C-alpha positions as semicolon CSV with decimal commas, in nm:
position;residue;x (nm);y (nm);z (nm)
1;M;-0,299;1,299;1,744
2;N;-0,430;1,364;1,391
3;G;-0,546;1,004;1,362
4;K;-0,739;1,036;1,687
5;I;-0,916;1,354;1,572
6;S;-1,017;1,198;1,238
7;K;-1,143;0,887;1,421
8;N;-1,362;1,099;1,650
9;K;-1,497;1,292;1,349
10;K;-1,575;0,967;1,168
11;Q;-1,761;0,808;1,464
12;P;-1,958;1,067;1,667
13;K;-2,207;0,802;1,788
14;S;-1,938;0,582;1,947
15;N;-1,790;0,893;2,114
16;R;-2,130;0,975;2,267
17;S;-2,184;0,617;2,386
18;A;-1,835;0,620;2,539
19;Q;-1,922;0,943;2,723
20;I;-2,242;0,786;2,862
21;L;-2,049;0,473;2,962
22;F;-1,787;0,688;3,139
23;A;-2,062;0,884;3,321
24;V;-2,227;0,560;3,439
25;F;-1,889;0,425;3,554
26;A;-1,820;0,751;3,743
27;V;-2,160;0,733;3,917
28;I;-2,101;0,369;4,019
29;L;-1,753;0,462;4,149
30;I;-1,894;0,751;4,356
31;V;-2,173;0,531;4,497
32;S;-1,924;0,260;4,594
33;M;-1,700;0,519;4,763
34;V;-1,997;0,659;4,960
35;L;-2,104;0,308;5,064
36;S;-1,750;0,221;5,180
37;A;-1,735;0,549;5,377
38;V;-2,073;0,471;5,541
39;T;-1,963;0,117;5,634
40;N;-1,639;0,255;5,786
41;F;-1,837;0,490;6,010
């Protein structure tokens, strides 16, 4: 746990890029779910 905290403190830029990447992935996942729901109906 301590190693993880120090790693995040050392690289704030990579943490931010990872957050953006996760947000983009979440949006794509939601869009795909909506499209699959629309095709089912």
